[in-house]
N, C-alpha and C positions, 0 to 999 in steps of 0.2 A: 403669279399673280391672281389673287381670288377673282369670282367674277362680277362683285360690288366694285372690284378697283379697275376691273378692266372696261366696264357699262359707265362708270364716272369720266376716267379717261375721254372714252370715246366720246360723251357726250358735250365734256368740255374741248376738246377740240373739234367738234363740230361749229361747236357756240364760236371758236373763233376764225372758222372757217368760211365767215358767211361771203357767200360768191357776189363779185362785184361790189362789196359793200363801200362806201363814199365817204364812210367815217372810219376805217381802217387804222389814219392814221390817230385816232385817238387810243386806240390799243397800243398802237408803239409808242406813245409818249409814255405807257404804263409799263413798258420793260425798255430797260437801256440796260448797254454793255456796261455801264461802271457799275450799275445795282447786281450785273449776275454775269461773272468771267466768261461761262459756258455758253454764252447766248451771242451770236452775232446778228448783226441787223444791217448787213450790208447791202440785201435787197430785200425789201418788205414786202413784196409779193412772196418770197422766198421763206420768208419766216410762218408764216400763216400757212402756204401749202405742201412746204417741204420739209418743217419741223412737227415733230410729237410734244405733246402737252401731257405730263404725268402729274400725278401726286408723290411727295415723298412720303415713303411707307412710317417714318419716324415722326415729322411734325408737321406733315400736311400741308407742306406749301407746295402753291404749284411750279413746276419747275419745265421749261421750252427747252428742247432740246435737238440736235439733226434725226432723223427717222432712224437714219445708216448707226449711229451709235448704240453699241451693247449696252451701255448702262449712263448713268449721269451721276453726278455727285450735286446734293443740294447746297445749296449756299448758303444757308441757313443753319443746318444742323452739322452740316459737315458729313452727313451719312450719304455712302454709295449704293446707290439703288441699283440694281442688276436685273436686266428686261432679258436677255437671251440665255436661256443655260440655267438649270436645277441644281440645286446639292444633290442631287439624285446622279446627275454623271459624274462625279467623284468616283474613282477609280479605289474600292474599301482596301483590296489588298497593298496599294502604293500609298495611298494618302492618306489614311485613316488611321490614328493611332490606338494604341490598347485603352477599350473603354476605361474610362475612371471608378474606381470603387475604394472603399476603406481602406480594404485587405491590400489592394495594387497599390496604394501609397505608401500604407505603413511598409511593405518591402521594401521599395525604393530608398525610404528613409533607413530601411537595416541597411544596403548596400551602401548606402552613401557613409553611414557611420562604421562599415568594415571599411572602408576604403580608406577614411581618417584613420582608424585605429592601425591599417596594413603599412599608412606613410610615417606614423606614429612610430611604429615597431622599427623600419628600416631607417630611422631619422632625415626622413625627406619634408622638407618645410612645404607644408600646403595650406592656402587662405581658407576661409570658413566659406566665402563665396563657391571656392573650386571645390570644395568637398562635396554642396549640394547642386553643382553645376546640373548632372544629369536629371537629378529632381522638376529642377528650377526648366529644364531644355522641353521636358516631358509635359510637365504641367500648362506651358502656353501653347505647345503644338495642340493638347487636347482640349484644352478650351477654347481655339481659336476656330477648332474644326466642329463643324454642325453636325455632322454624321456621328462623331467621338462623344462629343458632350449630349447630344439628343440618345445615345445608347448607352450613358454609363450610371450607376448608381441603380441599377435594376433590380427588383425582386426578385421578378422571374424571366431570368434571360432568354430564354426560348420562347416566350410569348410575343406574339405577332399581334394579337387583336386586342382593340383599343376596350375599356370598360370604363363605365361612369362612375362607379364605385369608386374609382381612384388612377392616379395616373402611373402606377408599375415604378414607383418609386421609394427608396429607402430614404426617406427624408433626416431621419436620425444620422445617420451616416455620411449624407452633405453636412450637418452641421459638425461633426466630430470631426470630418476630413479638415474643413476648413478652421477649425479651432486648433485642431493641431498644426497645422502650415502655420499657424500666429505663434507656435510657441517655442519655435524653430530657433537655433540662436543668430540665424538671419532671416532678413525680412525678402529676400530674392524669391524662395519659390511662392511665398506668396503673392508679391508683386507680380510677378512671372503669370501666376493664374490668372489675376485680375486682367493684367494685361490682355489676357490672350480672349479674354470674354469682352473685354472692350472692345479689341480688334474684328470680333465675332459680331459685334452689334452694330458696328460701323459700315457692317456690308450686308444689305439687305437682300434676298432674291424675291421679285415679283411676281416669277413664276412659280413659287411654292407649291407644292400641290395642297387643295383645302382639304387636309386629312387631320384629324384631331392628335394622331401620334405625332406629328411635327414639332408639337406643343409642349410635349416632356422637357427639354431643356430650358424654358421659362420657368416651369414650376422646379426645376432643379437652382437657377440664380434665384431664384424668390427665396430659396431654404438657405440662402448665407446669412449666417448669423449676425454679423457686424455690418451690414451693409448701411445701417441707421445710423450709424457714429458720425458718418460723414455729413448727415443732417442737421448734429449736433453741436455748437459753437462750445470748445471748451474754453474754460478759464485760463490766463495766462500763467503759465507757473512753470518754474526753474528747473524742472528736474531733468535728473542724467543719471542714467543714460533715459532718453524718451520710449516711453511703449509701444510696440511694434503696430499699434491698431491707430496710433495716435501720430504718426509720422506723416507729415501733408504730402507725401506721393502716394501712401496710400490711401487717407481721405480722401485726396481728389480722384483717384482709380475709383472708390466704390462709387461718389457721387456721379461721376461718369458713367458708370454701370447703370445706375437705379434712372437716371437722366434716361437713356438709352435705351430699357427696359420698359420703361411705364410708355415713352413714345411709342415701341412696336406693338406693346401689349393691346394699346389702347386702339391701334388698326387693324389687329388679327381677328376682332369679333366677326369670323366668316357666319353662314347661316349653319356650315356643317360643324366648325370646332366649336361656337358658341355654347349650344349644348351640353358638351363633354364639361368644357373649362369650367361653366358654370357648377355641373354638380362636382367639377374635384372642389372648386372652393365651399360648396354648402356643405361636403362630407367632411371638410377639416376639422380636429379637433377646437375646440371654443376659443383655447389660449391664442392658438396658432392663426387661425382667421383673426383675431384682434391684433396680431401684430402682424401680419399683411396689411389691413385695414390703418393703424397706426403707421407704418411705414410710409403709405401714400399719403397720409396727412401730414406727416414729418414732411416730406418732399414740398408740398403746398405752401406749411408755415414758414422753410426756407428760403421760397421767392416771397412771399406776401412780407416776411419780417426786411427782406432786401428793400420793397418798395416802401415800406414805413420807416425804413431808417433813413433813406432819401427825403421822403417828404416833410421829416422833423427834422431834418439836419440841412438843409437847402445849404447853407454855405461851405461844409466841406464837400457836398456832391459837387456846386460849382467851381472849387477849386480842383479838384479832379487831375492831381500831379501827383498823387502817390503810385496810381498804377503804373506811372512811367515805367519803374524800373523793373515789371514784369517781363518774362520773357517774350518773345512775339510767335505769338502762336493765332491760331486760329480762334475768332470771337466767343464760340461756343466752348472751346477747350480752355477759355481764360476766363469765363465768366465764375468758377467755384472759388479761383484763387482772387478776382477782383471780389467777389462777394467779404472772403476773409482779411482783403484788404481794407474794403471799406468799414467794417464793424470794429478793427483795430484803429483807425483814423477816427473815426466817432467816438470811441472811449479815450483817444489819448486827448482828442479836442476837450471832451467834458473832464476830465483832470485837468488838464489845463486853466480850466475855468475856475475848479475849485480849488487850485493853489494860488491862482490870483488873485480871488475875493477873498478880502481877510475881513470883512462885514457882510453878515446876512443879506440877503436881496430884499428890498422894499416888500415884494409880493410874494414871500418866499410861504407865508403859509396856504397862500391861492395857492400857486402852482399854477405851471405853464398847461392849458389845455392842449391834447395831443392833435396834430392835424392827422385826419382823415386821409386812407390814400383813394386817390381817385383813377376813374375809369381810363383814363388816358394812358396812365401808368403803365396798367394790364390788360388792357382791353384785347392786343393783339400776343401775348405772352400765348407761346405754344408751348410752354411747359407747364401753365398753370391748366393750359386745356385740357391737355391730354391725361394729367393726372386727375380731376375733375371726373373725364369719362372712365377712366380706370375706376374709380372709387363709385361712381354708379353702378358700374359693374357688379361689385363688391356689395353692394347696397340691394342690389336685384338675388343677387345669391343668397344675401340673409333673410330675403324672404323665403327661400327654400329651405331653411334649415329648419330641423325640428325646433317647436317653442320654446322647450327648454333652454337650446344651446343658443338662440336667435339673441344675436346685440340688440339694445337699446338704440332707437333712434338718436339719441344725444351721442351714441359713439362715433357717428359718423359728423358730427359738429366740427370744425375746426374754431377754436376761439379766436384766431388773428383775423377772420371775417369781420367780428365785430367791431374791427378798426378801418374797413374798410366803407366808403360812403356808399351804403348798400341803398339809400333811395336816389342817388343819381345811377348809380346801376339800375335799378328796376326803372328809371325814367327810361334810358337808353334802352332796356331791354322792351320794354313797351312798343318803343318806335319802332325796332328791328323790327319786333311781330307786325303792325300794321305796312311796314315798307316792303317786308316778305309777303305780306297778304296782297298787296297793291300791284305787285311784281306778276303776281301770279295769271293776272286779266289784263298783261299787254297786249295791245295788239300790234304796235309798230316798235319792234324790238332795237331797230338802228336808233330810232329818235331817243328810244329808254336810254342808250348806250351815250349818249351828248347828254343828257340829262343826269346819268348816274357819273359821268365824269364833271360836272361843273359843280354837281355837290360832293363831291368827293365820297360818294358810297362805291366807288369800286377801286379805292386806292393802295389796299393790300392784296387782295387777291382777284386771280382772271377769272376765276368761276363764282364772283360775286357772294363769296360766303361770308355768316356774318361773322361780326367780332364776338369776343368770349365773354359770357356776362356771368355774374355768379348766381343772378336768379334762373339762369338754365339748366345749374345745378343746384336745387336748394337744400339737396341732403347736407351741405355743407355751413348753411346758414343756420343760426342757435334761432330757440324759438323766440327768445326776446328778439332779436334782429326780423323776425317775421311777423311779430307782433307789429315791430315801427312802421315795418310797411304796409300793414292793413291800416293802422291809423291814420298814417300820411294818405292811402289813397281814400281812405273816408274823407278825410280832412281835404283835399283835393276837390273830390265830389261835391262838399257841402261850401265851397267857398262862395261860388256864386249863387249859389240860393242862399248863403248867409246878407251876400253884398246886396242882394234883391229885396229880400224881408227887412234887411236894417234901413235903406233910403224907403222902402213904402212906411217903416214906423214912423220916421223922421217925417214924412209927407203928409201921413195921418194921426200923426202924435200922439201913436200908442207906443207901450214901452216895447223893444226890441227884446225877443223871446230866445235865450239862448238854448233852451232844455226841450226835449219831447216830454208832454207832461201826462201822464195817466192819471185819471181821476174814474174811481171804481167804487163801487158799493160791496163790503163784504160777500152781502149774501147773495152777488149776482157778480163776483168777480171774475167768472169766465166769460160770461157775456161781455160785461161792461171792456174787459179788455181786451177781447176781440175787436171791437167797436172802434178803440181808441187806436186800435194798430191799422186797421184798414180802412180809417180817416186821416190817418198821419202819417204815409209812405214816405213823404217826403222830409220827414223827421227823425225816421227812426235811429240816425248815425249821430243824433246829438246827445248831449250827456243826457241822461234819463233822471227825473223825478217824479214822486208818485205822492197822490193824494187819495185820501181815502174819504170820501164825500159822508157829512157830518162827525166828522173824525179830526176837527182842527188840530195844524200841526205843519210845520216845517221839514220837510225833507233833508236830511243831512247825512243820509245813510242808514238810518234802521228803518224808514218806513219803505226805501226799496229793497232791501234783506227781508223785509215782511212779506212784500207782496211776490216777489220770488218764493219766498219759502211758502205759502198759502196758494198761489197757483200752482207752482208744480205738484205741490199736494194733491188737491184737486183733480190735475188733468192726468196728472201719472197712478192716481188710483186705480188698479182694476175692474172696479166695482163699479167705475163711467163707462167700460165698454170700450175707450178705445185703445186698450192694452192689456196684454194678458199676461201674468205671470208663468213663466216656463218652468213645472216642478223641476223638469231634470237638472235646469244650471243655476235658477231660482234668479232668471232674467228676466226682465221685459221685453216684448217682442210686440209688434202691430195684428190685433186682433184681424181676422181672417174676414170674419163678419162683422163690418165696422159699426158704429154707435150711425143715426141716421143723419146727422148735424156734422157732413164731411170739413166743414170748416174749423172746427177745432184740431184736425191735423195741421192747417194753415197757422194756427194760434201757438203748438205747438213748435212748430219750427221757428216759427219769430221768437218766442221767450228763446229760443236756444241761442240764435243769433244776440238776442240784445244782452243775453247774459256774457257774451264773448265780450261785447263791446263797451260794458258795463263792468267787466274784468269783475263778475261776480261768480262764485263755484256754487254748484248746485249737486244733489247727494241723487247720484243717477246710477241705475243699474240696466246698462244695455250693453250688447255685445257690440264689439268691434266693427261688426258689418252694420248698425247704425252711423256710424261716422264715416265709413266709406260709400255709402249711397251721399252723404252729405256732400260729398266730393266728386260724386260722380263715378267712384270707382266700381268694377264689377265685385261680386259676391260669388263664393264657391263653396265646396267640400268643407274646406276648412272653416268655414263662417257658421256651417250649416252643424259642423261637427261642436262647436262650442257652445252654441243653442240649444240642441238638440243631443248631447253626448249618448243617449243609451241608444237611440235611434241611429247614431251614425255606426254604432258599433255592429248593430241588426243590419244594416245596410253593406258592411264590408263583408259580413258575412254569408249574405247573399251573392257577393260578386265570388267567392270563393266555392260555393257549390259548383257539384259537379253539372253537367247538364240534366243530366236526368231526376237530379233533385229540384232543379229548377221548373220544368215544367211541371213536374206533380205539385207543386205550389199551384199552379192556377190563378198567378196575378197577373191582372189586366194593366193596362196606361191609364189608371185611375187612383185617383187619394180619395181617401175619406179621414173627415174631421171633424169637430164637435164646436157649433156656435158657443158665444157665450151663456145659454140658457141648456147647455147639455143636451141640444139636438144635433142627431146624426144628419152630416152631410156628404153629399159625393159629388166629384169633380173630375172630367177628363184632365190627362196630363197633353195628349195632342188628341187632333181631330179624332173622330172615330176609336180613341181608345177603349172604351169599353168591350170592341170586338176584338182589341190587338193584343194578344198574349205576351207576357216576358218570357224570351228564351236565353239560352248563353249566348247567341249573334246582338242582343240588344240588350243585355243586362246593364252596360254601361251606361246606355242612352236613358233606361230607366232610373236609374240612380240619379244622374245630372237632372233630370226631369223633375224627378220627384224631389229633391234637393233646393232647384229653382221656384219650385211653384212655392214652399213655405219662405224664401228668402227675398221673392222678389213679385213673381208673375201673381201670386193669387193676392198679395197685398200693393198692387203696380198703383192703384188709384188713391188708396192713402200715403204712401212714398212720395208721390207726386207733390201732393197738396203741402206735405211735411219740407219738401225739398225747396217748392217756390215758395214757403213763408220763410223758410230760413235765408232763402237766397234773396229776398225782398230785403233784408238787413246786411248781410255778410255776402258782399257779391264781388265781382271784378276779377283782373288777375293775379292780384295777390292773394288770394284764397286758394290760388291754383298752387301755390307755395308750399301749402301745410300738409301734412298726411296725417291718415286718420289718427294714428298714436296722439300725434301733437293736437288735434281738435278735441281728441278726451280728455287732455291734459288741461287745457284751457277751460273745458266745463266742467271738471270732475276734480282739479286740482291732483297735486301730486300723492299718495299714498302708500309708499313704500319704505320699508327699514322705521329705527327709532328716529326722534329730532335731533337734530346736532344743535346741541344746545349754545354750543360756542360761536357760530354761525348767528345763530338768534341775538346772544347776546352782545356780537359786534354789531347787529345793524338798529339796539334799541336805542329810543330817545330818552331822555329825564326829564320829567318838569318837577318844580317843586322843592328841590334839594338845595339847601345850605351847605356851597361848598363842589366839590367834587364826586359827584354820586358813585364812582366806582369805589371811591373809598369807605364808602356806606355801610355799616354794618349789615342794615336791613337789605341792601342791595347784594350782597355776598350771599345773605342766609335764603335769598328767593333764588341765585343761581343754584344754590348747592341743591337745594329743595327738588329745582328742575331737573336736573339730572338723577336724582333720586329716583323718580318716578316712572313707573314702569311705561313701554309704549301706550296702553290703553289709557293711562292716566295723562300721559303728556297731551295725547288727543284730546280729554277732556278738557285740560287748561285751553286747550290752543280753542277748543268751541267755547268756552266762558268768555273768551278775551275777543276772538275775533267773529264769534257766529258760525263758525265753520274748524271741522277739526282735519281738514285736509290744506297743504301746503301750497301755495301758488303753482302754477305750472314752470315759471321760472325759477323757482327754487327761495327758500328762505331768504336770502340775500337780497330778495326786490320786494320783500314784505316789510308794511311799515307796523311797528310796533313801539308801544307807548306806557312805561311805565313811572304813574304821578306819586307824589306823596301827598296826603289828604290829612290836613289840619296841623301834622307836625306835632304829635302825640298819640301815646298809646291811646287805644281803645277795644271794647269788646265787640265794634261792629263787624261785619263781615267785609272782604275787600267788594271794590265794586268795580263793575266792568262796562265802558262803552263801546260797546261793539261797532258804531258809527264809527269811532276812530283808531279800533285794536288798542285800546287802553286800558290798562289795568291801576289801577287807583287803590292805593294800598296803606294802610294809617303804620304809625312807627309803633310796630308791637316791639315788647319786651325783649323777646326772647324767641328765637327761631321756632321753638316747638310750638310756642301760641300761633305764629305767623303758618307754621304749616297745618297747624290743627283749622285755624280760620278758613285758608284755601282750599282743604280736603272738603270741608262743608260746602265751599262755595262753588267749586267746581263739579260736586256729586249729586248736590238737591240742588242745582238748577238748571235749565233747560230753554234748549234754544227758542222754545214756543214764548219765552217772556216778552220777548220781542212784539208779539200781539194777544199773549193770553187774556188778560182779563182788560176788556175794553171798558172804563167809567161810563155810566150815564151821563148823557150831557144835555140832557131834559133843561137844566135850568141855567146853562149858556147860552149867553147871548151874543151873537155875532154883531163886531164895531160896528156902525153905520159908518158909512164913509160919502152919503147923499149929497152932504154941504161943501164937499171937495169937488164933488163931480159936477154940481150945480153952479159952483162959484168960478166965470173964465177970467177974473182978473189975471195978469202975468204973472204975479210973484204966487196967488193963489195954485195955478197952474203948474208952476214951477216946484212948489212943496208937494205940490198931490204926486206929481211924477216922483221928485225924490222920494217921499213917503211909502209909496206902490214898489218902486223899484227895491228900495231898501227891506219892506217886508216879504220879497221874494228871495232875498238873501242875496242880488246880485249888486250891490253899490259896490260900485269900484273907488280905487283911492282917487282923494280929488287932484284934479290937474291932468290927470291919466287923457290921453289921446281917446276919443271917441270914434273910434274905427272899428271896422269888423275885425282887422288882422289884432288890435288890442284885445278884443274879447276874445278871440281864437285862443290868442298865445295864452291868453291867465288861465285858460281850461287845462294847458298841456304844463304846467307850472310845475319845474322839481322841485324834490322834496328841499334839497338845499334851499332853493331860492325861497320856498315859502317859510324855512327855519330863519330867514335874514329878514324877511319883508316887516316894512311897517307902512302901517297904513294914515293916510294924511286924511281928517274929515272936518270939511269946512262945516261949523256949527250954525251960521247964519240962516241956513234956510230950513232948520228942522224947527216947524212951530214948538211954540208952548204945549206942556202937556201929552206931545207925543212920542214916539218909538220910531227909529230908524234900524236898520239890520246893515253892518259892514263883514265882510269876508276878512279873516286875520289868519295866517298860518293855516289855510282853509278849515278853520272854524268862524260861525257866526259869533259876531259882537254885538249885543245891544246896547243901543245909546238912547237913554232916557231923559228928556229937555221934563223936570219936573216945576210941577207949579208950588205955590209957597203952600198950598196946603197938603199938598202932596207931601213935603218935607215937613210941616207940624205933625201929619200923620204918622210918619216914620219914625221920628223922634220920639212919641208917644207911647211907644211899645214897650212893653216890659219884659227885657231881655232875659231876666230869670226865666221865663216861662216857653221861650223859646227851645228847640231842641239843638239849636249851634246857633249859642248865644254872642252877639255882634251888634254893637251899638250902630246906628246908621253913618255917624261922624268918622267912624274907622274904614266905614266901604268908600267913601267918597271924597274926592278932593276937593269938588265943589259942590255943596248943598244941591245947586241946579242940577247937576248935570250926574246921571249915576253911567256908569259904563262897567258891563261885566261879560262874560262870555253866556252866550244862548244855548248852553246845553247840561239839560237836566241831569242833577248827581244821583240819579238813580239807574239809568241804562242808557244815557245820553242822548234822550230825542230831546229835538228843539222846541221848548216851552213857547205858544204864543201870546202875545203882549194885551194889554187891556183887560185881562180876563181872570177867571177865577173867584174864591168867594173872599179874598182879601185885595184885589183892586190892583193885582200889579200880576204875576204871569201863570199861567197855568199849563202844566203838560198833560196833553188827552190821553197819552200812552196808559199810562196807568194812574191817573189822576192826584199829581203834586200839585200843591197851589204854592206860590210864593207872593209875599206882599212887595209894597210898591219901593222894598229898598233890596228885594232881590232874596230876602230871606225865607225857609223855608218854614209854612206856616201847619200845612195839612198833608197827607200822602205817603208815599213810600221814600220819598229821597232822603236821604239821611244827612246832606247839606245843603248850605245856602250855596246861589248860584258864584261862581267862583269870579275874582275881581283880577282881571288881566296888568300887563305893566304899560301904563299910558302915563301923559303928561300932556298939558295946555304949553303949547310953543307961545301961542298968544290969546286974545280973548275970542277970539273968533276961530281958531284953529286948535283941533286935538289931535294928539300924534299919538297911534296904539303900538306897542310894540318895544 
């Protein structure tokens, strides 16, 4: 037994033996003879004073058994744990078979074939099983004997020393040997070998010496090539004969080996053995290591799928009669067969439904929503817990691998975890952390035992271990799942504040603001942004809305992108003095001699946090160390090597120098560096470092301190302010679930490989097409054009449409992308991009060549700077005067003013919606499907004549104008022949007094403002487009009139948009 196991068992036993405890009855209630047949409770005192307590080395269940017993069997996993004696007690000459090797197995097969040939020649009948019986017997004995298996398939048979470079095993021979067994004419030898392994795994020696050489056998078993086959359900096929690896008994035996091997491996991580085991995994070939990770993930999927099927087919689960015909085995030996039977029952049930249903279901298009797997199903499953422990070990080993061979973080994700109720898992995980923290400070443990019993906290384990949570193993949770948790935690933190603010707004008759509003001047964007952030810390997790002072406009996404673009450009510019560009790597890093205003680092961190919460991709050039600092992870030599590669090479050479060379260099524990003005500065790495010389004995310390100075110590103040700013926006337990690589993906997007055009096409939505857009020749041409582009050109196309050349962190499948038809006719104009909505507007070009030419010009000659490049002079523009509404206190006018102001801020909800915080919050997180199907009903009676309101429909602003008679006459008197986009006013309205149109400028997708511009209609301040009172373009770069959406009047007082 390892030292950790002994210590844990001792503490558990002592906890149960509290002297003269009057609460022992509660402990007795927790253990009953019915639940554990190996435990007798005839004498309560004897149970506590004369029994031993230990953990099973496979499933970690706590087992109580008499002290005199040399072993105990776990009633949960059916594993025999041997306490007295070790495997070394076996007599190698009497009990251990010849070690296995590929050559030895081939010799045995040859002997069996020779026996068969002799019987054939002498006309003696012999069955195939009898022919290979000697091989079967040997394999069973060899595989069930620890000493034999652990010394098998060795590269160097005489080697007794353990090396970190590898476990001294011919892994290819192991694979070839088992493949050879699977090709024999009988399955008995293979089954015997697997049965021997299962027998060995069912007997665990707790007194096993803590020596890494005793783990060779685990590495051998992991090399069996077809263990994963048992974890994949095969389709039912009437194939005869059944392939050997598809035989149910073989598959069940493989499953049993995987299950027990993972359980034992999870509890074999001792201080002495773990470094070697980690090194062996870290030095595996990349494909081989990936196979090990996939095997464990398949095992997790196997069990999660069972729970998913049960959650979504409760009628089959409740019936539960199909498993009655299974053989009477221990529950842990039945679980594989039960899983297969459950799957077959559900498939039969679904086939029966299809046969019995002659007509399609009423809601067949909508489909049934899958039920999420809940924590009560998997929270105490030892299979999942042990598998996650082993996968976490593999994840840490992956960190030790060379960067070129390292698996991506996404390789450890388990897609079926997305079908788990991860929010509920997060809640229970947080509760367990709080409970465990409370327990540490308990002064009355006996009283706490009673409280535990009442609340059921100690119902599963006697040593108060927490249940299993996926949040304990975030490597399995996909990035999308983690983002869901992050938003969920932020929403919950904001709910109470939102309720208070909403109630306060009702009391003071103010408009309730759902957004964090940033009002800045372009020329003072850094100072104003810092002020807004520091004075609104309580609102940072709300949706972001940006307004540039003296530049009227409504932020529908474009102004937000503009703000991030300009602010990060100023902050990240090395000439600003906050950051410096490292020439060796062309990456940005903190300046060792910072700017005078340290608060700019606080702003820097806050901006990154806001970018995450507002799903904005930034163009950052930082090393991975920066993202580690955000999460509080340590940085080391590897991070220094990424940032200063040439310097790292020189430091490596220093470590290789002989002592006399190091002494001759005369180095001291000091560092020299230049500030932003090129002046040389000097700093001691340790107290008295100028007098301490570098020698052969302390060279490693010198290199470590040298790297640490540039990575943290020399920039500690800047880093602390930076992290503080980030934590102001993104904080809480949800942040701890992310890895540095995932934070980088959230901030910078994905920039790997050519775009998958097929995925982009599958998520694209189309607007303005008559008929099926997928049958349109123009759409076909566009996707052919996108496929033919080089990767650099694809990135330009992406930047043109979305404002960023990076794919979102969660992939193309989670990105909004839209293609709209403009005008429905051929044109000489270039395509238009609405970056606010990731929308590409195409004219109906007559040929593919013409479309490609226009698109090439658009994507190559445009710039993301177009969001804010040429701000027009607004000196002639007069802001609307709302004084009359403010001064008039009548009830009707107050309602009109409130309605008008809410509308002008783009927050008007559908009429009749509940005026509650929950309604507001839920509207913020509406899914794309909901938005696409939405219809907005507006009561027209509250809109004054001559005024505008704005409602949201499908995430877009819709302008509704109650026009006066003079405005209608003015709109009709315009000579349409002089218009850029000729349209009669009567063609744009259904009722002359009501003008309804999308509030999106047809130039770059900005939101124009009403009652402004040179023609009395709308004005887009971004680039100076003027629209008249009919919404027709009259001046500026916009090519088309404001678009008219689908709408109808259900009665004289109600408008239905959509």
